[in-house]
C-alpha positions as CSV (number, residue, x, y, z in Angstrom):
1,M,-30.2,-7.8,-9.1
2,S,-29.2,-9.8,-12.1
3,K,-27.3,-8.0,-14.8
4,R,-28.8,-7.8,-18.3
5,V,-26.9,-8.1,-21.6
6,L,-28.3,-7.2,-25.0
7,F,-26.8,-9.1,-27.9
8,I,-27.2,-7.1,-31.1
9,V,-26.7,-9.3,-34.2
10,S,-26.5,-8.9,-37.9
11,N,-29.2,-10.1,-40.3
12,A,-26.8,-10.5,-43.3
13,H,-26.5,-14.0,-44.8
14,S,-24.1,-13.3,-47.8
15,I,-21.2,-11.1,-48.5
16,G,-19.0,-10.0,-51.4
17,P,-19.0,-10.2,-55.1
18,H,-19.4,-14.0,-55.1
19,N,-22.2,-14.0,-52.5
20,R,-20.2,-16.0,-50.0
21,R,-22.6,-17.5,-47.5
22,T,-22.2,-16.0,-44.0
23,G,-23.9,-15.2,-40.7
24,N,-23.1,-14.6,-37.1
25,Y,-20.2,-16.9,-36.2
26,L,-21.6,-19.6,-33.8
27,P,-18.7,-19.6,-31.2
28,E,-18.8,-15.8,-31.0
29,V,-22.4,-15.9,-29.9
30,A,-22.4,-19.2,-28.0
31,H,-19.2,-18.8,-25.9
32,P,-20.1,-15.3,-24.5
33,Y,-23.7,-16.5,-24.0
34,A,-22.4,-19.4,-21.9
35,E,-20.2,-17.1,-19.8
36,F,-23.0,-14.7,-19.1
37,E,-25.3,-17.6,-18.3
38,R,-22.9,-19.0,-15.8
39,A,-22.7,-15.5,-14.3
40,G,-26.4,-15.6,-13.8
41,Y,-27.2,-12.7,-16.3
42,A,-30.3,-12.2,-18.2
43,M,-29.9,-12.0,-22.0
44,D,-31.9,-10.5,-24.8
45,F,-31.4,-10.5,-28.6
46,A,-32.0,-7.7,-31.1
47,S,-31.3,-7.8,-34.8
48,L,-31.0,-4.9,-37.2
49,N,-34.1,-5.6,-39.2
50,G,-36.0,-8.0,-37.1
51,D,-35.7,-11.0,-39.5
52,A,-34.4,-14.3,-38.1
53,P,-30.6,-14.0,-37.9
54,F,-28.3,-16.5,-39.6
55,L,-25.5,-18.6,-37.9
56,D,-22.2,-19.5,-39.5
57,A,-19.8,-22.3,-38.5
58,L,-22.4,-24.9,-37.6
59,Q,-19.7,-27.5,-38.3
60,L,-18.4,-26.5,-34.8
61,A,-21.6,-27.7,-33.1
62,A,-19.8,-30.4,-31.2
63,D,-18.1,-27.9,-28.9
64,P,-20.0,-28.1,-25.6
65,D,-20.9,-24.4,-25.3
66,N,-21.9,-24.3,-29.0
67,L,-24.1,-27.4,-28.6
68,S,-25.7,-26.1,-25.4
69,F,-26.5,-22.8,-27.2
70,L,-28.0,-24.6,-30.2
71,V,-30.2,-27.1,-28.3
72,G,-31.0,-24.9,-25.3
73,P,-32.8,-21.5,-25.0
74,G,-30.0,-19.5,-26.7
75,W,-30.7,-20.2,-30.3
76,A,-34.4,-20.2,-29.8
77,S,-34.2,-16.8,-28.3
78,M,-31.9,-15.5,-31.0
79,Q,-34.3,-16.7,-33.8
80,K,-37.0,-14.5,-32.2
81,A,-34.7,-11.5,-31.9
82,K,-36.8,-8.3,-32.0
83,E,-35.9,-5.5,-34.5
84,L,-33.5,-3.1,-32.9
85,S,-35.9,-0.2,-33.5
86,D,-38.5,-2.0,-31.2
87,V,-36.0,-2.6,-28.4
88,D,-35.3,-0.3,-25.5
89,A,-31.6,-0.8,-24.8
90,S,-31.5,1.5,-21.8
91,P,-32.3,-1.2,-19.1
92,S,-29.3,-3.3,-20.4
93,D,-26.1,-3.2,-18.3
94,A,-24.1,-4.1,-21.4
95,I,-24.5,-4.6,-25.2
96,F,-22.5,-7.1,-27.2
97,M,-21.9,-7.4,-30.9
98,P,-20.6,-10.8,-32.0
99,G,-18.7,-11.3,-35.3
100,G,-18.8,-13.4,-38.3
101,L,-18.5,-11.8,-41.7
102,A,-22.2,-10.7,-41.5
103,P,-21.6,-7.5,-39.5
104,M,-19.3,-6.3,-42.2
105,V,-22.4,-6.1,-44.5
106,D,-25.0,-4.3,-42.3
107,M,-23.2,-2.8,-39.3
108,P,-20.7,-0.2,-40.6
109,D,-23.2,2.6,-41.2
110,H,-26.5,1.6,-39.5
111,P,-27.7,4.9,-37.9
112,L,-29.8,3.4,-35.1
113,L,-27.0,1.0,-34.1
114,K,-24.6,3.9,-33.9
115,R,-27.0,5.8,-31.7
116,V,-27.6,2.8,-29.4
117,I,-23.8,2.3,-29.0
118,R,-23.3,6.0,-28.3
119,E,-26.1,6.1,-25.7
120,T,-25.0,2.9,-24.1
121,Y,-21.4,4.1,-23.8
122,E,-22.3,7.5,-22.5
123,R,-24.6,6.2,-19.8
124,Q,-21.7,4.3,-18.3
125,A,-22.8,0.9,-19.5
126,V,-20.4,-1.7,-21.0
127,V,-20.0,-2.1,-24.8
128,G,-18.4,-5.3,-26.1
129,A,-17.6,-6.8,-29.5
130,V,-15.5,-9.5,-31.0
131,C,-13.7,-10.4,-34.3
132,H,-15.6,-8.6,-37.1
133,G,-18.1,-7.3,-34.5
134,P,-16.1,-4.2,-33.8
135,V,-17.1,-2.9,-37.2
136,S,-20.2,-1.8,-35.3
137,L,-18.0,0.8,-33.5
138,L,-17.0,2.5,-36.7
139,N,-18.7,5.8,-37.4
140,V,-20.0,6.2,-33.8
141,R,-19.7,9.8,-32.8
142,L,-20.0,10.8,-29.2
143,S,-22.1,13.8,-28.1
144,D,-19.1,16.1,-28.2
145,G,-18.5,15.1,-31.9
146,R,-15.4,12.9,-31.3
147,W,-15.2,9.4,-32.8
148,L,-15.9,6.8,-30.1
149,L,-12.8,5.0,-31.3
150,A,-10.4,8.0,-31.1
151,G,-7.6,7.1,-28.7
152,K,-9.2,3.9,-27.6
153,N,-7.3,0.6,-27.2
154,I,-9.1,-1.7,-29.5
155,S,-8.7,-5.2,-31.1
156,S,-10.6,-6.9,-33.9
157,F,-10.0,-9.5,-36.7
158,T,-6.7,-8.4,-38.1
159,N,-5.5,-7.7,-41.6
160,D,-3.2,-10.7,-41.4
161,E,-6.0,-13.0,-40.5
162,E,-8.3,-11.5,-43.2
163,E,-5.6,-12.1,-45.8
164,N,-6.1,-15.9,-45.6
165,Y,-9.8,-15.9,-44.8
166,A,-12.0,-13.4,-46.6
167,K,-10.1,-10.5,-48.1
168,A,-11.7,-11.0,-51.5
169,D,-15.2,-10.9,-49.8
170,V,-15.1,-8.1,-47.3
171,P,-15.7,-4.4,-48.4
172,F,-12.6,-3.2,-46.4
173,E,-10.0,-4.4,-43.9
174,L,-11.4,-3.8,-40.5
175,E,-8.1,-3.3,-38.7
176,S,-7.2,-0.5,-41.1
177,A,-10.6,1.1,-40.8
178,L,-10.5,1.2,-37.0
179,V,-7.1,2.7,-37.0
180,K,-8.2,5.4,-39.5
181,Q,-10.8,6.6,-37.0
182,G,-8.1,6.9,-34.3
183,A,-8.1,3.5,-32.6
184,I,-4.9,2.3,-30.9
185,F,-4.9,-1.2,-32.3
186,H,-3.6,-4.3,-30.4
187,K,-3.3,-7.8,-31.6
188,A,-1.7,-11.2,-30.9
189,D,-0.5,-13.7,-33.5
190,P,-3.1,-14.8,-36.0
191,W,-5.9,-16.9,-34.6
192,Q,-4.6,-16.7,-31.0
193,P,-6.9,-15.5,-28.2
194,F,-6.6,-11.8,-27.4
195,S,-9.0,-9.4,-25.8
196,I,-8.6,-5.9,-24.3
197,A,-10.7,-3.6,-22.2
198,D,-10.4,0.2,-22.4
199,G,-12.6,1.5,-19.7
200,R,-16.1,0.2,-20.5
201,L,-15.2,-0.8,-24.0
202,V,-14.2,-4.4,-24.5
203,T,-13.0,-5.9,-27.8
204,G,-11.5,-9.2,-29.0
205,Q,-9.5,-10.3,-32.0
206,N,-11.0,-13.5,-33.4
207,P,-13.3,-16.5,-32.5
208,A,-10.9,-17.8,-29.9
209,S,-11.2,-14.4,-28.1
210,A,-14.9,-14.4,-27.6
211,K,-14.8,-16.1,-24.1
212,G,-12.1,-13.6,-23.0
213,V,-14.3,-10.6,-24.1
214,A,-17.2,-12.0,-22.0
215,E,-15.0,-12.5,-19.0
216,K,-13.7,-9.0,-19.2
217,M,-17.2,-7.6,-19.6
218,I,-18.3,-9.6,-16.5
219,K,-15.4,-8.3,-14.5
220,L,-16.5,-4.7,-15.4
221,L,-20.2,-5.5,-14.7
222,E,-19.4,-7.1,-11.3
223,A,-17.3,-4.0,-10.3
224,A,-20.1,-1.6,-11.1
């Protein structure tokens, strides 16, 4: 039976005191989508409030996987993403949260998102996120009261990368916030691909890491 992956995406389109335009970062959606498609998986999209999500980095549309996503069924499906409250995540074998600055706006404290992540993780499914997407893992408490992040090997967009990208726009530095909730943080040099799996939890550092996150998720899903 084909595996099913639920993409959970942000609805934010601006961030910070200067209303920097943002969205979900195109390669962080399109590259994993391409890997899951090549693996023969079914994919669904949910957004936090049900409005049409925004994409950032459209200037990278010439990349083959990005272009295929934009002109194929991927972007059309994402634009019709259902509101997360109307989606049953339980049939999904994995959930995936792409980055972009947008998740920093609406994913740190979204109660339903936290519940979906907890329930997905606790039913032995795979949870993946890349770049700023791991902000979704903040404030997720397991049924025993522990932070999901406590003692987990995690990566995300780093403080060093944020320094020269959007430090003035983000509400906090993601690396520091993850560590504060007990994550064991791992990283490569800025902008280099890096992804890591800790059990059924897979995270990646930056846009160049999105493909690796999907590959690690696929490995886990195929071993299940």
